[in-house]
C-alpha positions as CSV (number, residue, x, y, z in Angstrom):
1,M,20.1,-14.5,32.0
2,N,16.9,-12.3,32.1
3,F,16.6,-8.8,30.5
4,M,17.0,-6.9,33.8
5,T,20.2,-8.7,34.7
6,L,21.6,-7.9,31.2
7,K,20.5,-4.3,31.6
8,I,22.4,-3.9,34.9
9,Q,25.5,-5.6,33.5
10,I,25.5,-3.0,30.7
11,L,24.4,0.0,32.8
12,I,27.1,0.0,35.4
13,P,30.1,-0.2,33.0
14,F,28.4,2.5,30.8
15,L,28.0,4.8,33.8
16,L,31.6,4.3,34.9
17,F,32.8,5.0,31.4
18,S,30.5,8.1,31.3
19,L,32.0,9.3,34.6
20,M,35.6,9.0,33.3
21,L,34.6,10.8,30.1
22,S,32.9,13.6,32.1
23,I,36.1,14.0,34.2
24,F,38.2,14.3,31.0
25,F,35.8,16.9,29.6
26,S,36.0,18.8,32.9
27,L,39.8,18.8,32.8
28,Q,39.7,20.0,29.2
29,M,37.1,22.8,29.5
30,G,37.8,26.3,30.9
31,T,39.2,29.7,30.0
32,V,42.3,27.9,28.9
33,Q,41.3,25.0,26.5
34,I,43.5,22.0,26.8
35,D,43.0,19.1,24.4
36,F,42.9,15.4,25.3
37,S,46.3,14.7,23.7
38,T,48.0,17.3,25.9
39,I,46.3,15.9,29.0
40,I,47.5,12.4,28.2
41,K,51.1,13.7,27.6
42,L,51.0,15.5,31.0
43,W,49.9,12.3,32.6
44,Q,52.8,10.4,31.1
45,N,55.4,13.1,31.5
46,S,54.7,15.6,34.3
47,N,56.5,19.0,34.2
48,L,55.9,22.5,35.6
49,S,54.4,23.8,32.4
50,K,51.4,26.1,32.6
51,E,49.1,23.3,31.4
52,Y,50.3,21.0,34.1
53,I,49.7,23.5,36.8
54,I,46.1,24.2,35.5
55,I,45.3,20.5,35.3
56,Y,47.0,19.2,38.4
57,D,46.6,22.1,40.9
58,I,43.3,23.5,39.8
59,R,41.0,21.4,37.6
60,L,41.8,17.9,38.8
61,P,41.1,18.4,42.6
62,R,38.1,20.5,41.7
63,T,36.7,17.8,39.4
64,L,37.4,14.9,41.8
65,L,35.7,16.9,44.6
66,A,32.7,17.5,42.4
67,A,32.5,13.7,41.7
68,L,32.9,12.8,45.4
69,I,30.4,15.3,46.6
70,G,27.9,14.3,43.9
71,A,28.2,10.7,45.1
72,N,27.8,11.8,48.8
73,L,24.7,13.9,48.2
74,S,23.1,11.3,46.0
75,V,23.6,8.5,48.5
76,A,22.5,10.8,51.4
77,G,19.3,11.5,49.3
78,V,18.7,7.7,49.0
79,L,19.1,7.2,52.7
80,I,16.9,10.1,53.8
81,Q,14.1,9.2,51.5
82,T,14.3,5.6,52.7
83,L,14.5,6.6,56.4
84,S,11.6,9.0,56.2
85,R,9.7,6.9,53.6
86,N,9.1,10.2,51.9
87,P,10.0,10.5,48.2
88,L,10.2,14.3,48.5
89,A,12.7,14.3,51.4
90,D,16.1,16.0,50.9
91,P,19.3,15.8,53.0
92,K,18.8,19.4,53.9
93,I,16.0,18.5,56.3
94,M,18.6,17.0,58.7
95,G,19.7,20.5,59.7
96,V,23.2,19.8,58.5
97,S,23.3,22.6,55.9
98,A,21.7,25.0,58.3
99,G,24.3,24.2,61.0
100,A,27.2,24.7,58.6
101,V,25.8,28.1,57.3
102,F,25.2,29.3,60.9
103,V,28.8,28.6,61.9
104,I,30.3,30.4,58.9
105,V,28.0,33.4,59.3
106,A,28.6,33.6,63.1
107,L,32.4,33.6,62.6
108,S,32.1,36.5,60.2
109,F,29.5,38.3,62.4
110,F,31.7,38.1,65.6
111,Q,34.8,38.9,63.5
112,I,36.6,35.7,64.5
113,N,39.5,35.1,62.1
114,I,40.4,31.5,61.4
115,S,43.1,29.9,59.3
116,P,42.0,28.7,55.9
117,N,43.3,25.2,57.0
118,Y,40.6,25.1,59.7
119,F,37.7,26.4,57.6
120,V,36.6,22.9,56.4
121,P,36.8,21.2,59.9
122,I,35.0,24.1,61.6
123,T,32.3,24.1,58.9
124,F,31.9,20.3,59.2
125,L,31.7,20.6,63.0
126,G,28.8,23.1,62.6
127,A,27.1,20.7,60.1
128,F,27.6,17.8,62.4
129,L,26.2,19.6,65.4
130,G,23.2,20.8,63.4
131,G,22.4,17.3,62.3
132,L,23.1,15.9,65.8
133,F,20.7,18.4,67.4
134,V,17.9,17.4,65.0
135,F,18.6,13.7,65.6
136,S,18.7,14.1,69.4
137,F,15.4,16.0,69.4
138,S,13.6,13.5,67.3
139,T,14.7,10.5,69.3
140,I,13.4,11.5,72.7
141,R,11.9,8.4,74.2
142,S,11.6,6.7,70.9
143,I,12.7,7.2,67.3
144,S,9.8,8.9,65.4
145,I,10.1,9.6,61.7
146,G,7.4,12.2,62.0
147,K,9.2,14.0,64.8
148,F,12.4,13.7,62.8
149,V,11.1,15.5,59.8
150,L,9.4,18.2,61.9
151,A,12.5,18.7,64.0
152,G,14.6,19.0,60.9
153,V,12.4,21.6,59.3
154,S,12.1,23.6,62.5
155,V,15.8,23.6,63.4
156,S,16.8,24.4,59.8
157,S,14.3,27.3,59.6
158,F,15.5,28.7,62.9
159,L,19.2,28.5,62.1
160,F,18.7,30.0,58.6
161,A,16.7,32.8,60.1
162,L,19.5,33.6,62.6
163,S,22.0,33.4,59.8
164,T,20.0,35.7,57.5
165,G,19.6,38.3,60.3
166,M,23.4,38.3,60.9
167,M,24.1,38.6,57.2
168,I,21.8,41.6,56.9
169,L,23.7,43.3,59.8
170,L,27.0,42.4,58.2
171,G,26.0,44.4,55.0
172,D,28.6,44.4,52.3
173,S,30.9,42.2,54.4
174,A,28.5,39.3,53.7
175,G,29.3,39.2,50.0
176,M,31.6,36.2,50.2
177,I,29.1,34.3,52.4
178,Y,26.3,34.8,49.8
179,S,28.6,33.3,47.2
180,W,29.4,30.3,49.4
181,L,25.7,29.8,50.2
182,A,25.0,29.4,46.5
183,G,27.3,26.3,46.4
184,G,30.3,25.8,44.2
185,F,33.9,24.6,43.9
186,S,35.7,27.9,43.2
187,G,39.1,28.0,45.0
188,V,39.0,24.4,46.3
189,G,42.0,22.1,46.0
190,W,43.8,19.0,47.2
191,H,43.6,20.2,50.8
192,E,39.8,20.0,50.9
193,F,39.7,16.8,48.9
194,K,42.1,15.0,51.3
195,L,40.1,16.3,54.3
196,I,36.8,14.8,53.3
197,L,38.0,11.8,51.4
198,P,38.4,9.3,54.3
199,W,35.0,10.2,55.9
200,S,33.3,10.1,52.5
201,I,34.7,6.7,51.6
202,L,33.8,5.3,55.0
203,S,30.2,6.5,54.8
204,L,29.7,5.4,51.2
205,V,31.1,1.9,51.8
206,T,29.0,1.6,55.0
207,S,25.9,2.7,53.0
208,F,26.5,0.0,50.5
209,F,27.1,-2.8,53.1
210,I,23.8,-2.0,54.8
211,S,21.8,-2.2,51.6
212,K,20.4,-5.7,52.5
213,Y,18.9,-4.2,55.7
214,L,17.3,-1.3,53.7
215,N,15.7,-3.9,51.4
216,V,14.0,-5.3,54.5
217,Y,13.2,-1.9,56.0
218,I,11.1,-0.7,53.0
219,L,8.7,-3.6,53.6
220,G,7.3,-1.8,56.6
221,D,8.1,-1.8,60.4
222,E,6.0,-4.8,61.2
223,I,7.5,-7.0,58.6
224,A,11.0,-5.8,59.3
225,K,10.6,-6.5,63.0
226,G,9.2,-10.0,62.2
227,L,12.3,-10.7,60.1
228,G,14.5,-9.8,63.0
229,L,15.6,-6.3,62.0
230,N,16.6,-3.9,64.8
231,L,14.8,-0.8,63.6
232,N,16.2,1.6,66.2
233,K,19.8,0.7,65.5
234,L,19.3,0.9,61.7
235,K,17.6,4.3,62.0
236,I,20.4,5.6,64.2
237,L,23.0,4.4,61.7
238,L,21.1,6.0,58.8
239,C,21.0,9.3,60.6
240,I,24.7,9.2,61.3
241,L,25.5,8.3,57.7
242,I,23.3,11.1,56.4
243,I,25.0,13.6,58.7
244,F,28.5,12.6,57.6
245,L,27.7,12.4,53.9
246,T,26.0,15.8,53.8
247,G,28.3,17.4,56.4
248,C,31.4,16.5,54.4
249,S,29.8,18.0,51.2
250,V,28.5,21.2,52.7
251,S,31.7,22.0,54.5
252,V,33.6,22.1,51.2
253,S,31.1,23.2,48.6
254,G,28.4,25.1,50.4
255,A,24.7,24.2,50.1
256,I,24.3,22.6,46.7
257,G,20.6,21.7,46.3
258,F,18.5,19.2,44.5
259,I,21.2,16.5,43.8
260,G,20.1,14.5,46.8
261,L,16.5,14.8,45.7
262,I,16.5,14.1,42.0
263,I,19.3,11.4,41.6
264,P,17.5,8.7,43.7
265,H,14.4,9.1,41.6
266,I,16.2,8.8,38.3
267,T,18.0,5.7,39.6
268,K,14.8,4.0,40.7
269,K,13.4,4.6,37.3
270,V,16.1,2.4,35.6
271,V,16.9,-0.2,38.2
272,P,14.7,-2.6,40.3
273,Q,13.9,-1.8,44.0
274,N,17.1,-3.3,45.3
275,Y,19.4,-1.1,47.4
276,F,22.4,-3.3,46.5
277,L,22.0,-1.6,43.1
278,I,20.4,1.7,44.0
279,I,23.2,2.9,46.2
280,P,26.2,2.4,43.9
281,I,24.3,3.5,40.8
282,S,23.0,6.6,42.6
283,A,26.6,7.4,43.7
284,I,28.0,7.1,40.1
285,L,25.1,9.0,38.5
286,G,25.4,11.8,41.1
287,A,29.1,12.1,40.5
288,I,28.5,12.4,36.7
289,V,25.7,15.0,37.1
290,L,27.7,17.2,39.5
291,V,31.0,17.0,37.5
292,L,29.1,18.1,34.3
293,S,27.2,20.8,36.3
294,D,30.5,22.2,37.6
295,M,32.0,22.1,34.1
296,F,29.0,24.0,32.6
297,S,29.0,26.5,35.5
298,R,32.6,27.4,34.4
299,Y,32.0,27.3,30.7
300,L,28.6,28.9,30.0
301,F,29.6,32.5,30.9
302,M,33.4,32.4,30.4
303,P,35.5,34.1,31.8
304,N,32.9,34.6,34.5
305,E,31.7,31.6,36.6
306,I,28.3,31.0,38.1
307,P,28.0,29.0,41.4
308,V,27.2,25.4,40.5
309,G,24.3,25.5,43.1
310,V,22.5,27.9,40.8
311,L,22.7,25.5,37.9
312,T,21.5,22.5,39.9
313,A,18.6,24.6,41.2
314,F,17.7,25.5,37.6
315,I,17.6,21.8,36.7
316,G,16.2,20.5,39.9
317,C,13.3,23.0,40.5
318,P,11.2,21.8,37.6
319,F,11.9,18.2,38.6
320,F,10.8,18.9,42.1
321,L,7.5,20.5,40.9
322,Y,7.0,17.4,38.8
323,L,7.5,15.2,41.9
324,I,5.0,17.3,43.9
325,R,2.4,16.8,41.3
326,K,3.1,13.1,41.0
327,Y,2.9,12.4,44.7
328,S,0.1,14.8,45.7
């Protein structure tokens, strides 16, 4: 057994243990402090006490959503950076976030009232259509990564500009939209978790199972073709996975930035260039980071709460500047 194999065998259990520990800390921390012994007792003997309601109805779905979305965004980041062969690529360039934002702002601007039960599906539809438009535009005649990136930046800029214009015209009525744009988990529950769970699991599992093709893809188009890899089919599948992973996340939490950018880089620093390891470790690490970020967003300024997107931007911006300097 070599050192790298031993390192991986230790790393994965350590990360899984860290994820469980971060979830327990998240359940404990808040305006009402609940110690570990109380949480364990509630698990063994549920009742309708105040602590049970806080844990089961508020903190547990929120924490599980943070873990799931952290995994989604991290794996989406791995896929977009691999697809574009650009270490500075972020899932936002797919136009998914811009599409979701545009739909939410347009509904408010035209005063279209929707049931809270349909908020997530409609937002996901906007995210999906935004990503699909970018994908369709960049695959005219042939799939071009250059056109893909340019189309993503152009479409995102256009939709964000339209959204900003409508929010300015909305005035004070746009307050809730600004809060949603910052990204966060305030007010989410089991309904949102159950809505995105099947799509997230399907996309994450598929991403893991195509890892062997990604190991071939990074060798370059000529070598990949020589080894029998169908590049067009793989690129289409990657685009679809990125759209679903990012769309599920944005529809629930808003536009949380930098997770999909920084987590793949951290993962590649500690594991070899093997997507069979990079994808699951990125998912676990992203879940840990977003759970802890959400916990601190609630705890730092209690009883007030800051959007988790503000905290991830505060962490991610210096890291992004470091990456720009490194790859320039």
